[in-house]
Structures are given as structure tokens and as C-alpha cells.
N, CA, C and O of each residue as an XYZ file, in Angstrom:
468
protein
N    -138.693    168.383    152.662
C    -140.151    168.478    152.664
C    -140.723    167.413    151.743
O    -140.255    167.248    150.617
N    -141.721    166.697    152.210
C    -142.338    165.662    151.376
C    -143.220    166.248    150.304
O    -143.758    167.346    150.447
N    -143.356    165.519    149.254
C    -144.194    165.978    148.151
C    -145.668    165.721    148.491
O    -146.024    164.666    149.015
N    -146.498    166.693    148.186
C    -147.944    166.514    148.386
C    -148.537    166.071    147.076
O    -148.730    166.866    146.156
N    -148.822    164.784    147.006
C    -149.437    164.206    145.796
C    -150.752    163.594    146.236
O    -150.784    162.682    147.063
N    -151.815    164.095    145.685
C    -153.170    163.639    146.064
C    -153.781    162.839    144.910
O    -153.326    162.898    143.768
N    -154.812    162.101    145.251
C    -155.575    161.320    144.260
C    -157.050    161.679    144.466
O    -157.570    161.659    145.581
N    -157.704    162.008    143.341
C    -159.146    162.315    143.385
C    -159.781    161.819    142.116
O    -159.112    161.534    141.122
N    -161.099    161.723    142.176
C    -161.876    161.403    140.973
C    -162.047    162.664    140.151
O    -162.285    163.743    140.693
N    -161.926    162.526    138.854
C    -162.068    163.668    137.938
C    -163.495    164.213    137.981
O    -163.725    165.358    137.592
N    -164.445    163.421    138.441
C    -165.849    163.829    138.517
C    -166.146    164.759    139.690
O    -167.204    165.387    139.734
N    -165.198    164.851    140.659
C    -165.407    165.756    141.801
C    -165.051    167.158    141.361
O    -164.160    167.355    140.533
N    -165.760    168.145    141.924
C    -165.445    169.532    141.542
C    -164.014    169.888    141.915
O    -163.491    169.420    142.926
N    -163.385    170.719    141.092
C    -162.038    171.194    141.383
C    -162.040    171.994    142.679
O    -163.002    172.695    142.993
N    -160.949    171.876    143.421
C    -160.803    172.631    144.682
C    -159.488    173.407    144.628
O    -158.535    172.997    143.966
N    -159.458    174.511    145.324
C    -158.269    175.347    145.336
C    -157.059    174.591    145.839
O    -155.952    174.796    145.341
N    -157.249    173.710    146.829
C    -156.138    172.972    147.412
C    -155.611    171.841    146.509
O    -154.656    171.158    146.881
N    -156.216    171.634    145.332
C    -155.745    170.613    144.400
C    -154.374    170.910    143.852
O    -153.647    169.986    143.487
N    -153.999    172.160    143.783
C    -152.720    172.526    143.132
C    -152.851    172.236    141.647
O    -153.871    172.550    141.033
N    -151.822    171.639    141.075
C    -151.844    171.241    139.666
C    -152.702    170.002    139.519
O    -152.532    169.028    140.252
N    -153.628    170.043    138.567
C    -154.555    168.919    138.341
C    -154.125    168.172    137.101
O    -154.044    168.743    136.013
N    -153.846    166.874    137.273
C    -153.303    166.039    136.209
C    -154.155    164.801    136.022
O    -154.287    163.991    136.939
N    -154.737    164.646    134.833
C    -155.477    163.421    134.503
C    -154.488    162.360    134.135
O    -153.634    162.584    133.277
N    -154.577    161.183    134.771
C    -153.617    160.114    134.506
C    -154.274    158.861    133.898
O    -153.739    157.755    133.982
N    -155.429    159.069    133.296
C    -156.114    157.994    132.556
C    -155.726    158.089    131.084
O    -155.473    159.177    130.565
N    -155.684    156.948    130.426
C    -155.371    156.937    128.996
C    -156.570    157.389    128.158
O    -156.408    157.960    127.080
N    -157.769    157.124    128.670
C    -158.997    157.435    127.942
C    -159.688    158.603    128.624
O    -159.749    158.653    129.852
N    -160.210    159.545    127.845
C    -160.929    160.695    128.416
C    -162.157    160.196    129.141
O    -162.879    159.352    128.610
N    -162.420    160.695    130.346
C    -163.580    160.258    131.137
C    -164.911    160.685    130.528
O    -165.069    161.817    130.071
N    -165.849    159.770    130.531
C    -167.200    160.031    129.979
C    -167.903    161.134    130.759
O    -167.833    161.208    131.986
N    -168.577    161.981    130.002
C    -169.451    162.957    130.617
C    -168.748    164.157    131.242
O    -169.390    164.949    131.931
N    -167.472    164.306    131.024
C    -166.717    165.419    131.613
C    -166.184    166.282    130.467
O    -165.470    165.790    129.593
N    -166.530    167.552    130.477
C    -165.990    168.441    129.455
C    -164.596    168.900    129.881
O    -164.243    168.830    131.058
N    -163.829    169.357    128.941
C    -162.479    169.847    129.252
C    -162.545    171.035    130.200
O    -161.671    171.198    131.052
N    -163.581    171.873    130.057
C    -163.735    172.995    130.956
C    -164.021    172.554    132.380
O    -163.461    173.088    133.337
N    -164.913    171.561    132.505
C    -165.266    171.044    133.841
C    -164.070    170.396    134.528
O    -163.914    170.522    135.743
N    -163.234    169.712    133.776
C    -162.123    168.986    134.348
C    -161.074    169.933    134.954
O    -160.393    169.578    135.916
N    -160.951    171.146    134.381
C    -159.986    172.127    134.857
C    -158.592    171.520    135.036
O    -157.977    171.629    136.097
N    -158.121    170.889    133.984
C    -156.804    170.224    134.004
C    -155.672    171.181    133.710
O    -155.823    172.153    132.971
N    -154.535    170.881    134.308
C    -153.279    171.532    133.953
C    -152.513    170.651    132.974
O    -151.693    171.140    132.197
N    -152.791    169.331    133.018
C    -152.073    168.387    132.184
C    -152.865    167.116    132.045
O    -153.496    166.664    133.000
N    -152.840    166.528    130.856
C    -153.365    165.176    130.650
C    -152.156    164.299    130.359
O    -151.605    164.318    129.258
N    -151.756    163.534    131.364
C    -150.546    162.720    131.268
C    -150.874    161.281    130.881
O    -150.623    160.349    131.644
N    -151.432    161.116    129.697
C    -151.836    159.772    129.271
C    -150.635    158.865    129.005
O    -150.790    157.645    128.954
N    -149.445    159.435    128.836
C    -148.257    158.613    128.613
C    -147.807    157.857    129.867
O    -146.989    156.943    129.770
N    -148.321    158.219    131.029
C    -147.993    157.466    132.239
C    -149.099    156.474    132.613
O    -148.947    155.717    133.572
N    -150.188    156.470    131.883
C    -151.288    155.547    132.161
C    -150.864    154.121    131.846
O    -149.972    153.908    131.024
N    -151.494    153.140    132.493
C    -151.183    151.750    132.156
C    -151.498    151.460    130.685
O    -152.347    152.108    130.072
N    -150.797    150.478    130.146
C    -151.061    150.068    128.768
C    -152.495    149.571    128.657
O    -153.102    149.156    129.644
N    -153.015    149.619    127.464
C    -154.383    149.154    127.219
C    -154.496    147.694    127.629
O    -155.489    147.300    128.240
N    -153.499    146.893    127.305
C    -153.508    145.476    127.638
C    -153.605    145.262    129.148
O    -154.408    144.456    129.619
N    -152.770    146.002    129.910
C    -152.790    145.856    131.361
C    -154.110    146.342    131.927
O    -154.687    145.695    132.801
N    -154.585    147.456    131.446
C    -155.865    148.013    131.928
C    -157.010    147.012    131.708
O    -157.835    146.790    132.594
N    -157.042    146.419    130.521
C    -158.093    145.442    130.235
C    -157.959    144.184    131.104
O    -158.957    143.648    131.585
N    -156.741    143.728    131.297
C    -156.529    142.546    132.131
C    -156.988    142.804    133.556
O    -157.641    141.958    134.166
N    -156.648    143.966    134.083
C    -156.978    144.302    135.474
C    -158.492    144.441    135.663
O    -159.045    143.859    136.596
N    -159.149    145.173    134.829
C    -160.594    145.320    134.915
C    -161.077    145.860    136.249
O    -162.229    145.629    136.617
N    -160.237    146.569    136.982
C    -160.564    147.136    138.307
C    -161.049    146.098    139.298
O    -161.893    146.378    140.149
N    -160.500    144.879    139.177
C    -160.798    143.808    140.131
C    -159.844    143.918    141.304
O    -158.653    143.656    141.136
N    -160.318    144.299    142.495
C    -159.426    144.506    143.632
C    -158.563    143.276    143.961
O    -157.463    143.416    144.496
N    -159.059    142.082    143.643
C    -158.263    140.875    143.903
C    -157.019    140.812    143.011
O    -156.037    140.153    143.352
N    -157.070    141.498    141.873
C    -155.924    141.519    140.953
C    -155.004    142.718    141.203
O    -153.985    142.875    140.531
N    -155.368    143.559    142.172
C    -154.568    144.783    142.364
C    -153.104    144.528    142.669
O    -152.258    145.196    142.075
N    -152.748    143.610    143.551
C    -151.316    143.408    143.799
C    -150.516    143.093    142.522
O    -149.429    143.631    142.311
N    -151.068    142.223    141.685
C    -150.378    141.915    140.445
C    -150.451    143.075    139.484
O    -149.483    143.322    138.765
N    -151.545    143.794    139.439
C    -151.645    144.992    138.596
C    -150.570    146.000    139.003
O    -149.874    146.564    138.159
N    -150.451    146.215    140.319
C    -149.466    147.184    140.811
C    -148.053    146.769    140.395
O    -147.268    147.609    139.954
N    -147.729    145.503    140.528
C    -146.422    145.007    140.140
C    -146.159    145.261    138.655
O    -145.109    145.779    138.274
N    -147.131    144.887    137.833
C    -146.998    145.057    136.370
C    -146.936    146.535    135.980
O    -146.149    146.915    135.113
N    -147.756    147.360    136.613
C    -147.775    148.766    136.294
C    -146.465    149.448    136.674
O    -145.943    150.281    135.933
N    -145.947    149.079    137.837
C    -144.643    149.636    138.253
C    -143.548    149.259    137.227
O    -142.668    150.064    136.923
N    -143.621    148.045    136.713
C    -142.652    147.612    135.686
C    -142.835    148.472    134.433
O    -141.845    148.878    133.826
N    -144.084    148.760    134.030
C    -144.339    149.625    132.883
C    -143.773    151.029    133.134
O    -143.217    151.643    132.223
N    -143.908    151.527    134.339
C    -143.417    152.872    134.658
C    -141.889    152.953    134.563
O    -141.338    154.040    134.384
N    -141.213    151.826    134.681
C    -139.754    151.787    134.567
C    -139.286    151.816    133.106
O    -138.092    151.950    132.838
N    -140.219    151.693    132.176
C    -139.881    151.700    130.765
C    -139.293    153.067    130.395
O    -139.854    154.101    130.757
N    -138.146    153.073    129.663
C    -137.530    154.351    129.297
C    -138.455    155.262    128.470
O    -138.293    156.482    128.503
N    -139.402    154.703    127.743
C    -140.326    155.518    126.956
C    -141.242    156.389    127.795
O    -141.854    157.322    127.276
N    -141.343    156.102    129.068
C    -142.193    156.888    129.997
C    -141.376    157.888    130.801
O    -141.936    158.652    131.587
N    -140.091    157.893    130.620
C    -139.202    158.703    131.477
C    -139.528    160.201    131.424
O    -139.545    160.868    132.459
N    -139.786    160.730    130.221
C    -140.086    162.161    130.110
C    -141.390    162.521    130.796
O    -141.480    163.550    131.466
N    -142.395    161.684    130.632
C    -143.700    161.960    131.250
C    -143.578    161.898    132.777
O    -144.148    162.741    133.470
N    -142.852    160.926    133.303
C    -142.662    160.817    134.748
C    -141.851    162.007    135.271
O    -142.141    162.544    136.340
N    -140.845    162.406    134.517
C    -140.013    163.566    134.926
C    -140.869    164.823    135.017
O    -140.691    165.629    135.930
N    -141.795    164.995    134.079
C    -142.669    166.148    134.107
C    -143.530    166.152    135.377
O    -143.713    167.190    136.013
N    -144.057    164.966    135.733
C    -144.867    164.844    136.952
C    -144.019    165.114    138.198
O    -144.468    165.789    139.125
N    -142.803    164.589    138.216
C    -141.911    164.808    139.361
C    -141.598    166.300    139.531
O    -141.552    166.813    140.650
N    -141.384    166.988    138.395
C    -141.111    168.439    138.455
C    -142.313    169.186    139.003
O    -142.157    170.091    139.823
N    -143.516    168.819    138.562
C    -144.730    169.466    139.088
C    -144.855    169.217    140.604
O    -145.182    170.126    141.366
N    -144.593    167.982    141.018
C    -144.705    167.651    142.439
C    -143.645    168.376    143.281
O    -143.905    168.752    144.424
N    -142.474    168.563    142.719
C    -141.426    169.270    143.435
C    -141.770    170.749    143.605
O    -141.305    171.394    144.545
N    -142.578    171.280    142.701
C    -142.927    172.691    142.731
C    -144.123    172.986    143.620
O    -144.347    174.144    143.974
N    -144.905    171.963    143.995
C    -146.078    172.208    144.821
C    -147.053    171.040    144.758
O    -146.722    169.970    144.247
N    -148.225    171.247    145.267
C    -149.248    170.193    145.338
C    -149.672    169.752    143.940
O    -149.869    170.574    143.045
N    -149.808    168.451    143.774
C    -150.300    167.865    142.536
C    -151.431    166.918    142.909
O    -151.315    166.131    143.848
N    -152.535    167.006    142.154
C    -153.644    166.088    142.329
C    -153.749    165.266    141.076
O    -153.967    165.793    139.985
N    -153.588    163.941    141.241
C    -153.734    162.997    140.132
C    -155.199    162.626    140.027
O    -155.804    162.179    141.002
N    -155.757    162.807    138.873
C    -157.175    162.578    138.647
C    -157.420    161.316    137.837
O    -156.694    161.019    136.889
N    -158.440    160.589    138.219
C    -158.831    159.383    137.534
C    -160.342    159.254    137.526
O    -161.030    159.810    138.382
N    -160.843    158.527    136.569
C    -162.294    158.310    136.469
C    -162.754    157.105    137.285
O    -163.951    156.943    137.526
N    -161.832    156.272    137.705
C    -162.212    155.053    138.416
C    -162.895    155.374    139.738
O    -162.573    156.373    140.382
N    -163.827    154.538    140.136
C    -164.576    154.719    141.372
C    -163.732    154.363    142.582
O    -163.894    154.965    143.644
N    -162.835    153.397    142.443
C    -162.044    152.903    143.562
C    -160.640    153.514    143.474
O    -159.723    152.919    142.909
N    -160.496    154.700    144.037
C    -159.214    155.406    143.961
C    -158.077    154.625    144.594
O    -156.943    154.664    144.118
N    -158.386    153.915    145.670
C    -157.367    153.175    146.418
C    -156.735    152.067    145.566
O    -155.560    151.747    145.746
N    -157.494    151.489    144.655
C    -157.009    150.397    143.812
C    -156.890    150.866    142.344
O    -157.318    150.178    141.417
N    -156.307    152.034    142.173
C    -156.196    152.610    140.835
C    -154.755    152.887    140.451
O    -153.864    152.889    141.300
N    -154.535    153.118    139.180
C    -153.207    153.483    138.720
C    -152.786    154.808    139.333
O    -151.595    155.035    139.544
N    -153.740    155.689    139.623
C    -153.420    156.980    140.228
C    -152.793    156.770    141.598
O    -151.846    157.470    141.957
N    -153.309    155.818    142.365
C    -152.731    155.540    143.684
C    -151.306    154.998    143.561
O    -150.423    155.379    144.329
N    -151.091    154.117    142.601
C    -149.735    153.559    142.387
C    -148.794    154.683    141.965
O    -147.673    154.779    142.463
N    -149.243    155.515    141.066
C    -148.427    156.610    140.556
C    -148.140    157.620    141.651
O    -147.020    158.122    141.743
N    -149.139    157.935    142.496
C    -148.924    158.871    143.607
C    -147.872    158.338    144.541
O    -147.004    159.087    144.989
N    -147.928    157.069    144.843
C    -146.928    156.439    145.705
C    -145.542    156.567    145.069
O    -144.569    156.872    145.759
N    -145.453    156.342    143.791
C    -144.185    156.435    143.069
C    -143.613    157.850    143.137
O    -142.409    158.035    143.311
N    -144.496    158.852    142.996
C    -144.051    160.235    142.990
C    -143.645    160.759    144.382
O    -142.813    161.654    144.525
N    -144.275    160.155    145.387
C    -143.967    160.602    146.772
C    -142.579    160.139    147.140
O    -142.114    160.400    148.249
């Protein structure tokens, strides 16, 4: 059975079909309270490095290179425990990766979802 890993904006209301809700941004999203977010986990250890995030700047033209660099960061042994925790959640049921970015398709959450699937 394939893993159901979804990507949504943290600003959207929580839905029952979200399963486990995991914020994958390094920085807490503006204007969202912890109660509103309804998180099961804040996995900031799997977020892109500050340097990579700043370089990317959510420029879709840079996404292919961002994806390559971010995948390399995810291979770092220091992220192994955080990735293992996400894999375990995904193996147990639906996981929704949450991000504040407006362009979900060109986000770290999309790259991470692909990696977890």
C-alpha cells in the first residue's frame, strides 16, 4: 500500500482527512496560533537550511536547483532521526505536511512529500 502524504498550507483550516499534521517550515508561520495550526509535530529539523532557503527565495526558476540541494541536505546523517520519525508517521497512516509558502508545488514540503512516498 502506498503512503498517503499530502501537502497543504498551514493557513488552511484543519480537515479530518489530514491525518497527522506536520509543519515542515523552520520558522513559525506569521499570524497562526499553535491552537489554530492543530499540529501533531513541528519537524523543523527536516526544513531546508537557512542559507538554502534564503538563496531559493521561492523563485520557481530556481526550484530544480533548490530541489537538488535540498535532497542533498536531507541525506545528511544529522537529519536521519527526523526523517525516520516522518517515515514512521507515514507508515502508520495519512500525513499532511504543512507549509506557509503560497506555492505548494515549488516548496520544500513537496520535495519532502515525494521523498516520503
